[in-house]
C-alpha positions as CSV (number, residue, x, y, z in Angstrom):
1,M,-13.1,32.7,68.2
2,R,-9.9,30.6,68.7
3,K,-11.1,28.0,66.2
4,S,-11.9,30.7,63.6
5,F,-8.5,32.3,64.2
6,V,-6.7,29.0,63.7
7,Q,-8.7,28.3,60.5
8,L,-7.7,31.8,59.2
9,I,-4.0,31.1,59.9
10,I,-4.3,27.7,58.1
11,L,-6.1,29.3,55.1
12,S,-3.5,32.1,55.0
13,V,-0.6,29.5,55.0
14,F,-2.3,27.5,52.3
15,I,-2.8,30.5,50.1
16,F,0.7,31.8,50.7
17,T,2.2,28.3,50.0
18,N,0.3,28.0,46.7
19,F,1.4,31.5,45.8
20,L,5.0,30.6,46.6
21,T,4.6,27.4,44.5
22,A,3.2,29.3,41.6
23,Q,6.0,31.8,41.9
24,Q,8.6,29.1,41.9
25,K,7.5,27.7,38.5
26,I,10.0,28.5,35.8
27,A,9.7,29.0,32.0
28,L,11.5,26.6,29.8
29,T,14.5,27.9,27.9
30,L,16.3,26.6,24.8
31,E,19.3,25.9,27.0
32,D,17.1,23.7,29.3
33,I,15.7,21.8,26.3
34,F,18.8,21.3,24.1
35,A,21.8,21.8,26.3
36,S,20.9,20.1,29.6
37,N,20.0,16.6,30.8
38,K,17.4,17.6,33.3
39,Y,14.4,16.7,31.1
40,I,15.9,13.6,29.6
41,A,14.6,10.2,30.8
42,E,17.0,7.5,31.8
43,E,16.9,4.2,30.0
44,V,18.1,0.7,30.7
45,E,20.9,0.8,28.1
46,N,22.7,-1.8,26.0
47,V,20.6,-4.7,27.3
48,Q,21.9,-8.2,26.5
49,W,19.9,-11.2,27.7
50,L,21.7,-14.3,29.0
51,P,21.0,-17.3,26.8
52,D,18.8,-19.0,29.4
53,G,16.7,-15.9,30.0
54,S,17.4,-15.8,33.8
55,A,19.1,-12.5,33.7
56,F,20.3,-9.6,31.5
57,T,23.3,-7.4,31.5
58,Y,23.2,-3.6,30.9
59,T,25.5,-0.6,31.2
60,E,25.6,2.3,33.5
61,K,27.8,5.4,33.3
62,N,30.7,5.5,35.8
63,R,31.3,9.2,36.2
64,T,34.5,8.7,38.3
65,Y,36.3,7.0,35.4
66,N,34.1,8.3,32.6
67,S,33.4,4.8,31.5
68,L,30.5,2.3,31.1
69,D,30.2,-0.4,33.7
70,I,28.4,-3.7,32.9
71,Y,25.9,-5.0,35.4
72,N,24.0,-8.2,35.6
73,H,20.3,-8.0,36.6
74,D,18.8,-11.2,38.0
75,V,15.1,-11.5,37.0
76,E,13.9,-13.4,40.0
77,S,15.8,-11.5,42.8
78,G,16.2,-8.1,41.1
79,E,19.8,-8.0,42.3
80,N,22.2,-6.0,40.3
81,V,25.8,-7.2,40.3
82,L,28.8,-5.5,38.7
83,V,30.4,-8.0,36.2
84,V,32.8,-5.8,34.3
85,A,34.1,-2.4,35.4
86,G,34.6,-0.1,32.5
87,N,37.9,1.2,33.8
88,E,39.3,-2.4,33.6
89,L,38.8,-2.4,29.8
90,K,42.1,-1.4,28.5
91,F,44.2,-1.9,25.4
92,D,47.9,-1.0,25.1
93,G,47.5,0.5,28.6
94,K,44.8,2.9,27.6
95,Q,41.2,2.8,28.7
96,I,38.7,1.7,26.0
97,E,35.8,4.1,25.4
98,M,33.1,1.5,25.2
99,S,30.0,2.3,23.2
100,D,28.4,-1.2,23.0
101,Y,29.2,-4.8,23.7
102,S,28.0,-8.4,23.1
103,W,28.7,-11.7,24.9
104,T,29.7,-15.1,23.7
105,D,27.1,-17.6,24.8
106,D,29.4,-19.1,27.4
107,G,30.0,-15.7,28.9
108,K,33.7,-16.1,28.7
109,F,34.4,-13.4,26.2
110,L,33.1,-9.9,25.6
111,L,33.1,-8.2,22.2
112,I,33.6,-4.5,22.9
113,E,32.8,-1.7,20.5
114,G,35.0,1.3,21.0
115,P,34.1,5.0,20.2
116,E,31.7,5.2,17.3
117,K,32.0,7.4,14.3
118,E,28.8,8.1,12.5
119,I,28.8,7.5,8.7
120,W,25.1,8.0,7.7
121,R,21.8,7.8,9.5
122,H,22.1,4.2,10.7
123,S,25.7,3.2,10.0
124,R,28.7,3.5,12.3
125,Q,32.3,2.5,12.3
126,A,34.6,1.9,15.3
127,P,37.5,-0.1,16.7
128,F,36.5,-3.4,18.3
129,Y,38.2,-5.5,21.0
130,L,37.8,-9.0,22.5
131,Y,37.9,-9.1,26.3
132,N,38.7,-12.3,28.2
133,V,36.5,-11.9,31.3
134,E,38.4,-14.5,33.4
135,L,41.9,-13.4,32.5
136,K,41.0,-9.7,32.1
137,T,43.0,-9.5,28.9
138,T,42.1,-7.6,25.7
139,T,43.0,-8.2,22.1
140,A,42.1,-6.0,19.1
141,V,39.8,-7.2,16.3
142,G,40.8,-6.7,12.7
143,N,44.4,-5.6,13.3
144,N,43.2,-2.7,15.5
145,D,41.6,-0.9,12.6
146,P,39.5,2.0,14.0
147,N,37.1,1.8,11.0
148,L,35.5,-1.6,11.3
149,R,31.8,-2.0,10.4
150,N,29.1,-4.6,11.0
151,V,31.2,-6.6,13.6
152,K,29.5,-9.8,14.9
153,L,30.3,-12.9,16.8
154,S,29.5,-16.2,15.2
155,P,26.6,-18.2,16.8
156,D,29.0,-20.6,18.6
157,G,31.3,-17.7,19.7
158,S,34.4,-19.2,17.9
159,K,34.8,-16.4,15.3
160,V,34.2,-12.7,14.8
161,G,33.4,-11.3,11.4
162,F,33.6,-7.7,10.3
163,V,33.8,-5.4,7.3
164,R,37.0,-3.5,6.5
165,S,37.6,-1.4,3.4
166,N,34.4,-2.9,1.7
167,N,35.5,-6.5,2.2
168,I,34.4,-9.1,4.7
169,Y,36.9,-10.7,7.1
170,V,36.7,-13.3,9.9
171,D,39.0,-13.7,12.9
172,D,39.3,-17.2,14.4
173,L,39.3,-16.6,18.1
174,S,41.1,-19.8,18.9
175,T,44.1,-19.3,16.5
176,G,44.0,-15.5,16.2
177,K,44.2,-15.9,12.4
178,E,42.4,-13.6,10.1
179,K,40.7,-14.8,6.9
180,Q,39.5,-12.6,4.1
181,I,36.2,-13.7,2.7
182,T,35.8,-11.2,-0.2
183,T,38.5,-9.6,-2.2
184,D,37.0,-7.2,-4.8
185,G,35.9,-4.5,-2.4
186,S,36.5,-0.9,-3.7
187,K,35.0,2.5,-4.0
188,N,32.3,1.0,-6.3
189,I,32.1,-2.5,-4.9
190,L,30.6,-3.0,-1.4
191,N,30.7,-6.4,0.2
192,G,28.9,-6.9,3.5
193,E,27.8,-3.3,3.8
194,I,24.9,-1.3,2.4
195,D,24.9,1.5,0.0
196,W,23.5,4.9,1.0
197,A,20.1,4.4,-0.7
198,Y,19.3,1.1,0.9
199,E,20.4,2.4,4.3
200,E,18.2,5.4,4.1
201,E,15.2,4.1,2.2
202,F,15.1,0.4,3.4
203,T,16.4,1.2,6.9
204,I,19.2,-1.4,6.9
205,S,22.9,-0.9,7.5
206,D,24.3,-4.4,8.1
207,G,25.2,-6.2,4.9
208,W,26.0,-9.7,6.1
209,Q,24.6,-12.5,8.3
210,W,26.0,-15.6,10.0
211,S,24.0,-18.8,9.2
212,P,22.3,-20.4,12.3
213,D,25.2,-22.9,12.7
214,G,27.9,-20.4,11.9
215,K,29.2,-22.4,9.0
216,K,28.2,-20.0,6.3
217,I,27.9,-16.2,5.7
218,A,25.3,-14.6,3.5
219,F,26.1,-11.1,2.2
220,W,25.0,-8.3,-0.1
221,R,27.3,-7.2,-2.9
222,F,26.6,-3.7,-4.3
223,D,28.1,-2.5,-7.5
224,Q,27.8,1.3,-7.5
225,T,29.7,1.8,-10.8
226,M,26.8,3.3,-12.6
227,V,25.6,5.5,-9.7
228,K,26.4,9.1,-10.1
229,E,28.2,11.1,-7.4
230,F,26.7,14.0,-5.6
231,Y,29.0,16.3,-3.7
232,L,28.5,17.5,-0.2
233,I,30.6,20.3,1.2
234,D,32.1,20.1,4.7
235,E,32.4,23.8,5.8
236,M,33.7,23.0,9.3
237,Q,37.4,23.3,8.4
238,P,39.4,26.5,7.5
239,Y,39.5,25.0,3.9
240,N,36.2,23.4,3.0
241,K,36.2,19.8,1.9
242,I,34.3,18.0,-0.8
243,I,32.5,14.8,0.3
244,P,31.5,12.6,-2.7
245,L,28.4,10.6,-2.2
246,K,27.0,7.9,-4.5
247,F,23.4,9.0,-4.8
248,S,20.7,7.9,-7.2
249,K,18.3,10.7,-7.8
250,T,14.8,10.1,-9.2
251,G,15.0,8.3,-12.6
252,E,18.7,7.7,-12.4
253,E,20.8,4.5,-12.4
254,K,21.0,2.5,-9.1
255,S,23.3,0.0,-7.6
256,I,23.3,-3.6,-9.0
257,V,22.9,-6.0,-6.1
258,K,23.8,-9.6,-5.7
259,I,23.5,-12.0,-2.8
260,G,26.4,-14.4,-2.0
261,V,26.8,-17.2,0.4
262,Y,30.3,-18.1,1.6
263,D,30.8,-21.7,2.8
264,F,33.7,-22.2,5.4
265,A,33.8,-25.9,4.4
266,S,34.3,-25.4,0.7
267,L,36.0,-22.0,1.0
268,E,33.8,-20.8,-1.9
269,T,31.1,-18.2,-2.5
270,K,28.0,-19.3,-4.2
271,W,25.8,-16.6,-5.8
272,M,22.1,-16.9,-5.2
273,E,19.7,-16.7,-8.2
274,T,17.7,-13.5,-8.1
275,G,16.6,-13.3,-11.7
276,E,18.0,-11.9,-14.9
277,R,16.8,-8.3,-14.3
278,T,19.3,-6.0,-12.6
279,D,16.8,-3.1,-12.1
280,I,15.4,-4.8,-8.9
281,Y,15.8,-4.3,-5.1
282,I,16.8,-6.9,-2.6
283,P,15.8,-5.1,0.7
284,R,15.9,-8.1,3.0
285,I,17.5,-11.5,3.4
286,F,16.7,-14.0,6.1
287,W,18.3,-17.3,7.1
288,T,15.7,-20.0,7.6
289,N,16.0,-22.7,10.3
290,S,18.9,-24.3,8.3
291,S,22.1,-23.1,6.7
292,K,21.0,-24.9,3.5
293,K,18.2,-22.4,2.8
294,L,18.3,-18.6,2.6
295,S,15.2,-16.5,1.9
296,I,15.5,-13.4,-0.2
297,L,13.0,-10.5,-0.6
298,R,12.9,-9.3,-4.2
299,L,11.2,-6.1,-5.1
300,N,10.6,-4.8,-8.6
301,N,11.8,-1.3,-9.7
302,L,8.3,0.2,-9.4
303,Q,8.1,-1.3,-5.9
304,N,4.6,-2.7,-6.4
305,H,5.5,-6.4,-6.6
306,L,7.3,-8.1,-3.7
307,E,8.4,-11.7,-3.8
308,L,9.9,-14.1,-1.2
309,L,12.5,-16.3,-2.8
310,M,13.7,-19.5,-1.2
311,A,17.3,-20.2,-2.2
312,D,19.3,-23.4,-1.9
313,T,22.7,-22.2,-0.6
314,Q,24.5,-25.3,-2.0
315,T,23.4,-24.7,-5.6
316,G,22.2,-21.1,-5.6
317,N,18.9,-22.1,-7.2
318,S,15.9,-20.3,-5.9
319,K,12.1,-20.2,-6.4
320,V,9.3,-17.8,-5.6
321,I,7.1,-19.0,-2.7
322,I,5.1,-15.9,-1.7
323,E,4.1,-12.8,-3.7
324,E,2.5,-9.5,-2.8
325,T,1.2,-6.9,-5.3
326,D,-0.4,-3.5,-4.9
327,T,-1.8,-1.0,-7.3
328,C,0.4,1.6,-5.8
329,W,3.4,0.3,-3.7
330,V,4.3,-2.5,-1.4
331,D,5.8,-1.5,2.0
332,V,8.9,-3.4,3.0
333,D,9.9,-1.8,6.3
334,N,7.5,-3.7,8.5
335,N,8.0,-7.0,6.8
336,K,9.9,-8.8,9.6
337,T,9.6,-12.3,8.2
338,V,10.0,-14.9,11.0
339,F,11.1,-18.5,10.4
340,L,10.3,-21.1,13.0
341,K,13.3,-23.0,14.3
342,N,11.8,-26.4,14.7
343,E,9.3,-26.5,11.8
344,D,9.5,-25.5,8.1
345,K,7.0,-22.7,8.6
346,I,7.1,-18.9,8.0
347,I,5.3,-16.0,9.6
348,W,4.7,-13.5,6.8
349,S,3.3,-9.9,7.0
350,S,1.0,-8.5,4.4
351,E,-1.4,-5.6,3.8
352,R,-3.5,-7.6,1.4
353,S,-6.6,-7.2,3.6
354,N,-6.0,-3.4,3.7
355,F,-4.4,-3.7,7.1
356,L,-1.0,-5.2,7.9
357,H,-1.5,-8.7,9.4
358,A,0.5,-11.9,10.0
359,Y,0.0,-15.1,8.0
360,L,1.4,-18.6,8.6
361,Y,2.9,-20.4,5.6
362,V,4.9,-23.6,5.0
363,Y,8.2,-23.4,3.1
364,D,6.5,-24.5,-0.2
365,G,4.4,-21.3,-0.1
366,N,1.1,-22.8,0.9
367,L,-0.9,-20.7,3.3
368,I,-1.8,-22.5,6.6
369,N,-3.9,-19.7,8.2
370,Q,-4.1,-16.0,8.9
371,I,-2.8,-15.3,12.4
372,T,-4.1,-11.8,13.0
373,S,-7.1,-10.1,11.4
374,G,-9.5,-7.2,11.7
375,D,-9.8,-3.5,10.8
376,W,-6.6,-2.6,12.6
377,E,-2.9,-3.2,11.9
378,I,0.0,-4.9,13.4
379,T,3.2,-2.9,13.3
380,S,5.7,-5.8,13.2
381,V,6.1,-9.4,14.3
382,E,8.8,-9.4,17.1
383,G,9.2,-13.2,17.7
384,I,7.7,-16.5,18.5
385,S,7.8,-18.9,21.4
386,E,7.5,-22.2,19.6
387,R,7.2,-24.3,22.8
388,E,4.1,-22.4,23.9
389,G,2.9,-21.5,20.4
390,W,2.7,-17.8,21.0
391,V,3.5,-15.1,18.4
392,Y,4.6,-11.8,19.8
393,F,4.0,-8.6,17.9
394,Y,3.4,-4.8,18.1
395,G,-0.1,-3.6,17.1
396,K,-2.7,-0.8,17.1
397,K,-5.8,-2.7,17.8
398,D,-7.7,-0.3,20.1
399,T,-6.5,3.0,18.5
400,P,-4.0,3.9,15.7
401,L,-2.6,6.5,18.1
402,E,-1.0,3.9,20.4
403,Q,1.4,0.9,19.8
404,H,1.0,-2.0,22.2
405,I,2.6,-5.4,22.7
406,Y,0.4,-8.4,22.0
407,R,0.6,-12.1,21.7
408,I,-1.6,-14.6,19.9
409,K,-1.5,-18.3,19.2
410,L,-0.1,-19.5,15.8
411,N,-3.6,-20.6,14.8
412,G,-5.0,-17.1,15.4
413,D,-6.7,-17.9,18.8
414,D,-6.4,-16.1,22.1
415,L,-5.3,-12.6,21.3
416,Q,-3.8,-11.0,24.4
417,K,-2.5,-7.5,25.1
418,I,0.7,-7.6,27.2
419,S,1.3,-3.9,27.7
420,K,-1.0,-2.3,30.2
421,Q,-0.6,1.5,30.3
422,P,-1.7,3.9,27.6
423,G,1.0,5.0,25.2
424,W,3.6,3.8,22.8
425,H,5.3,0.5,23.8
426,T,8.3,-1.4,22.7
427,A,9.7,-4.8,23.9
428,N,12.9,-6.7,24.4
429,F,12.1,-10.3,25.0
430,S,14.2,-12.9,26.8
431,P,15.4,-15.8,24.5
432,D,12.9,-18.2,26.1
433,Y,10.0,-15.6,25.9
434,K,9.3,-15.8,29.6
435,Y,10.1,-12.2,30.2
436,V,10.0,-8.9,28.5
437,I,11.6,-5.5,29.1
438,N,8.7,-3.2,28.3
439,Q,9.7,0.5,27.5
440,F,6.9,2.9,26.9
441,S,6.0,6.6,27.0
442,A,2.9,8.7,26.5
443,A,2.3,12.3,25.5
444,S,1.9,13.0,29.2
445,H,5.2,11.5,30.4
446,P,8.7,10.4,29.2
447,S,9.6,6.8,28.9
448,K,9.3,4.3,31.7
449,T,10.8,0.8,31.7
450,H,9.1,-2.2,33.3
451,L,10.1,-5.8,33.6
452,R,7.2,-8.1,33.0
453,K,6.3,-11.7,32.4
454,T,5.1,-12.3,28.9
455,D,1.6,-12.8,30.2
456,G,1.7,-9.1,31.2
457,T,2.3,-9.6,34.9
458,L,4.5,-6.8,36.3
459,I,7.7,-8.1,38.0
460,R,9.3,-4.7,38.8
461,V,9.8,-1.1,37.6
462,L,13.3,-0.7,36.2
463,K,13.1,3.0,35.3
464,N,10.2,5.2,36.5
465,N,11.6,8.6,35.4
466,E,9.6,10.9,37.6
467,L,11.9,13.7,36.7
468,P,12.0,16.4,39.4
469,A,12.6,19.2,36.9
470,F,9.1,18.8,35.6
471,N,7.7,19.9,38.9
472,N,9.2,23.3,38.3
473,V,7.4,23.9,35.0
474,N,3.8,24.5,34.3
475,M,3.6,21.5,32.0
476,V,0.8,21.2,29.4
477,Y,0.1,18.1,27.4
478,P,-1.5,17.5,24.1
479,E,-5.2,16.7,23.9
480,F,-6.3,14.2,21.2
481,S,-9.4,14.5,19.1
482,K,-10.9,14.4,15.6
483,F,-12.5,16.8,13.2
484,T,-14.5,16.1,10.0
485,T,-13.4,17.6,6.7
486,S,-15.9,19.3,4.4
487,D,-16.1,16.0,2.3
488,G,-16.8,13.9,5.4
489,V,-13.5,12.4,6.3
490,E,-12.5,12.2,10.0
491,L,-8.9,13.2,10.7
492,N,-7.0,12.7,14.0
493,Y,-5.4,15.7,15.6
494,M,-3.7,16.8,18.8
495,I,-3.7,20.3,20.3
496,T,-1.6,21.8,23.1
497,K,-3.0,24.9,24.7
498,P,-1.2,27.4,27.0
499,Y,-1.1,26.6,30.7
500,D,-3.3,29.6,31.6
501,F,-5.6,29.0,28.6
502,D,-8.6,31.4,28.6
503,P,-11.4,30.4,26.1
504,G,-12.4,34.0,26.0
505,K,-9.1,35.1,24.4
506,K,-7.9,34.8,20.8
507,Y,-4.7,32.8,20.4
508,P,-2.2,32.4,17.6
509,V,-1.7,28.8,16.3
510,L,1.5,27.1,15.3
511,F,1.0,23.9,13.3
512,Y,3.7,21.2,13.3
513,G,3.5,18.5,10.6
514,Y,5.2,16.1,8.2
515,G,2.3,14.5,6.3
516,G,4.3,12.0,4.2
517,P,3.0,8.6,3.2
518,G,2.6,6.2,6.1
519,S,3.9,8.6,8.7
520,Q,2.2,9.4,11.9
521,N,2.7,12.5,14.1
522,V,-0.6,12.3,16.1
523,I,0.4,9.5,18.5
524,N,0.3,9.1,22.2
525,Q,4.1,9.1,22.7
526,W,6.6,11.4,24.4
527,R,8.4,13.3,21.6
528,G,11.4,14.5,23.6
529,T,13.0,17.9,22.8
530,R,10.4,18.7,20.1
531,Q,7.6,18.3,22.6
532,L,9.5,20.4,25.1
533,W,10.0,23.1,22.5
534,H,6.3,23.1,21.7
535,Q,5.8,23.4,25.5
536,M,8.0,26.5,25.5
537,M,6.0,28.0,22.7
538,A,2.7,27.2,24.5
539,E,4.2,29.0,27.5
540,K,4.6,32.1,25.3
541,G,0.9,32.0,24.4
542,Y,0.7,29.8,21.3
543,I,-1.6,26.9,20.6
544,I,0.3,24.0,19.1
545,F,-1.6,21.9,16.6
546,T,-0.8,18.7,14.6
547,V,-3.1,16.8,12.2
548,D,-2.5,13.5,10.3
549,N,-3.8,14.1,6.8
550,R,-5.0,11.6,4.3
551,G,-2.1,9.4,3.2
552,T,-0.6,9.0,6.6
553,G,-0.3,5.7,8.6
554,G,-2.3,3.7,11.0
555,R,-5.5,3.6,9.1
556,G,-5.0,1.0,6.4
557,K,-3.3,0.7,3.0
558,A,-6.2,2.3,1.1
559,F,-5.8,5.4,3.3
560,K,-2.1,5.6,2.6
561,N,-2.6,4.9,-1.1
562,L,-4.5,8.2,-1.5
563,M,-1.1,9.9,-1.8
564,Y,0.1,7.9,-4.7
565,K,1.6,9.9,-7.6
566,E,0.8,13.4,-6.1
567,L,2.4,13.8,-2.8
568,S,1.1,17.3,-1.9
569,K,-2.6,16.9,-2.9
570,W,-4.1,15.6,0.4
571,S,-1.5,17.0,2.7
572,V,-2.2,20.5,1.5
573,N,-5.9,20.0,1.2
574,D,-6.3,18.6,4.7
575,H,-4.1,21.2,6.4
576,I,-6.3,23.9,4.8
577,E,-9.3,21.9,6.2
578,A,-7.6,21.9,9.6
579,A,-7.0,25.7,9.4
580,K,-10.6,26.3,8.6
581,F,-11.7,24.1,11.5
582,L,-9.4,26.0,13.9
583,S,-10.6,29.3,12.5
584,S,-14.1,28.3,13.5
585,L,-13.2,28.0,17.1
586,P,-13.8,31.1,19.3
587,F,-10.4,31.1,20.9
588,V,-8.3,31.0,17.7
589,D,-7.1,34.1,15.8
590,P,-7.5,33.1,12.2
591,A,-5.1,35.8,11.0
592,R,-2.2,34.3,13.0
593,I,-1.9,30.7,11.9
594,G,1.6,29.4,11.1
595,F,3.2,26.1,10.2
596,W,6.6,24.6,10.7
597,G,8.1,21.3,9.6
598,W,11.3,19.4,8.8
599,S,12.3,17.5,5.6
600,G,8.9,16.4,4.3
601,G,7.4,18.8,6.8
602,G,9.6,21.5,5.4
603,Y,8.2,20.7,1.9
604,L,4.7,20.9,3.3
605,S,5.5,24.3,4.8
606,L,6.6,25.6,1.4
607,M,3.5,24.2,-0.2
608,L,1.2,25.8,2.3
609,M,2.9,29.2,2.0
610,T,2.7,29.1,-1.8
611,R,-0.7,27.5,-2.2
612,A,-2.6,28.3,1.0
613,G,-1.4,31.7,2.0
614,D,-4.9,32.8,2.7
615,Y,-5.0,30.4,5.7
616,F,-1.3,30.4,6.8
617,S,0.4,33.7,7.5
618,T,3.8,32.3,8.5
619,G,5.9,29.3,7.6
620,V,9.1,27.8,8.9
621,S,10.6,25.3,6.5
622,V,13.6,23.2,7.7
623,A,15.6,21.1,5.2
624,P,12.7,21.1,2.7
625,V,12.2,19.2,-0.5
626,S,11.4,21.7,-3.3
627,D,11.2,19.3,-6.3
628,F,11.1,15.5,-6.5
629,H,13.5,15.4,-9.3
630,L,16.1,16.3,-6.7
631,T,15.4,13.5,-4.2
632,S,16.3,9.9,-3.6
633,A,15.2,7.5,-6.3
634,I,14.0,4.7,-4.1
635,W,11.8,6.9,-1.9
636,T,10.4,9.1,-4.6
637,E,9.7,6.4,-7.2
638,R,7.9,4.3,-4.6
639,Y,5.3,7.0,-4.0
640,M,5.4,9.0,-7.3
641,G,6.3,6.4,-9.9
642,M,8.9,7.0,-12.6
643,P,9.3,10.7,-13.7
644,D,8.6,9.9,-17.4
645,D,5.4,8.0,-16.5
646,N,4.0,10.7,-14.2
647,I,5.0,14.1,-15.7
648,E,1.9,15.9,-14.4
649,G,2.1,14.4,-11.0
650,Y,5.7,15.5,-10.6
651,K,4.8,19.0,-11.8
652,A,1.8,19.2,-9.4
653,S,4.0,18.1,-6.5
654,S,6.8,20.6,-7.2
655,V,7.1,23.8,-5.2
656,F,8.4,25.5,-8.3
657,T,5.0,25.2,-9.9
658,Y,3.5,27.5,-7.2
659,A,6.4,29.7,-6.2
660,D,4.7,32.9,-7.6
661,G,1.9,32.4,-5.2
662,L,4.0,32.9,-2.1
663,K,2.3,34.9,0.6
664,G,3.1,35.8,4.2
665,S,6.4,35.4,6.0
666,L,8.6,32.4,5.2
667,L,11.8,31.3,7.0
668,I,13.9,28.5,5.3
669,I,16.6,26.7,7.3
670,H,18.9,24.1,5.7
671,G,22.2,22.4,6.6
672,T,24.7,22.6,3.8
673,A,25.9,19.0,4.4
674,D,22.5,17.3,4.5
675,D,23.0,13.9,2.8
676,N,19.3,13.1,2.4
677,V,17.5,16.3,1.4
678,H,20.3,18.2,-0.4
679,Y,20.9,21.9,0.2
680,Q,20.3,22.5,-3.5
681,N,16.6,22.1,-2.8
682,T,16.7,25.4,-0.8
683,M,19.1,27.1,-3.2
684,Q,16.8,26.4,-6.2
685,I,13.7,27.5,-4.5
686,A,15.4,30.7,-3.3
687,R,16.5,31.4,-6.8
């Protein structure tokens, strides 16, 4: 009797406790997601490795002084030591609002970046300062100009170079004297900085580089004279302001680009030979293991012929050593060409086998061997330990849904996966490649940061990010799977169901997608505020669904090439296939399927509402493209070809062609100062 009574009490307490726990769960709000930090993972920020790889420095917020403190983390002991207190960083008696920093190799000086001002997607400008760690004194770089760009210490720490008013300057740290390297910078001439189109479409923003010995500078020179201006409107003042932007729309003139090399010994600039044609792109330059040779990537106007040039910096003469061609386009973004320091060898990335892989060449262009191979792709080569013969890279060997850190011998032997947990991994290697700071996340958790040896051995967890706020929410996470289209193609998808999902009920479905060439949305990665917003919608009873249509990334070049010259064909087709698949499931309400997307996803939303209204009843289109004559030349011509050569493709890919077929409910949202997908896209479709 007593035992039964005690068991009854325990059972009652258990039930009551669980009832209480369930009652304490809260629903996410927009304020929680976008206006609070409770669901944001902490990171090890502004990491700088010491030259010998024994330690790294990082920053932490000092809330007392509203500053960033710099700490030293010893790899062996794990000890964190304060090396620079942010409140000590002052200039003219005022505390510097540090946003980033870099060390001279001897650790005696600190280059401090002050408060940043955003220019475009990747570019920033700021004041910069040089801090003497021993004397605790600060001097301003570039005459204390608050609008310096691309500021970098020379390899030997004796100079600091920067861009001011479209010209390159160098400060000598021993004399304090400033030297102007270029003189013709203007509204139309950019030296050492990148024009809008290259920054947006080739993902570069820094337009100059020190040579390995610091005796030369290589730089881009953009002539924008023939590029037309597009006008953005700043509506945030009592009187609106016009912002002119040099912007090449599809089929229009682009910047003319040259590569110069300035020699501190001769005090002269030598222009590198890049061919007689000016309708080319130079999306990358790389110093080799010597200041005597500079490599240059040259891409033709149609972007289907990529060449690696080797230039003699003394004469400017160059020759082609490696070429890549494709029937559609050649991707540049992942081509992180790596030059060995101690041998005249190059690691080159290519999709010639259908999947992106690494190849080893000598400087004369002869292939030594293929390093990685197989029906999977590397994402990018991240570095090489020449002493040990290891090449380190990101790859998707086991599944295209995850990115992992790997290493392999230069001859292609002994492939090893360094990252251990499922998810999406990135790496920050020590200079000697003994250690790696491994940051990763998965769809089931925000980012974590581990310190490892480069054989994968865990040294310690730096940031675990077990955020308490998640314990108060009935979190649901995406499930990954595949379905087969009516013509037999398997497509990856992820689905998020409500926490209290009942397979006997009928649920509305909200699609999210982008669908552009080479993109991937169906990946095992934490997606931050967007994922939390989808969580909030799932709490309200919606199923969230995403599919990667034909033409997206991770599945080889031939799969991507399906999109060439008609961007909407397979994205629309495969989202209709996905809607049919969902409608066949007993728990989906086929009359309540909607789609939302941003930019290219906004375009897809418009296309689905005008071409597939029988399957999608509601669309939300944010910052959509409506017609590809209105978009950036580099991006559009890469995937669509030239407008005059693909008239039918441009017509078939235009929302205007199908506007009369609009069905259902459509919401369009667009920022009036969008520099990439201009507001005119929305105004013209609304017309």
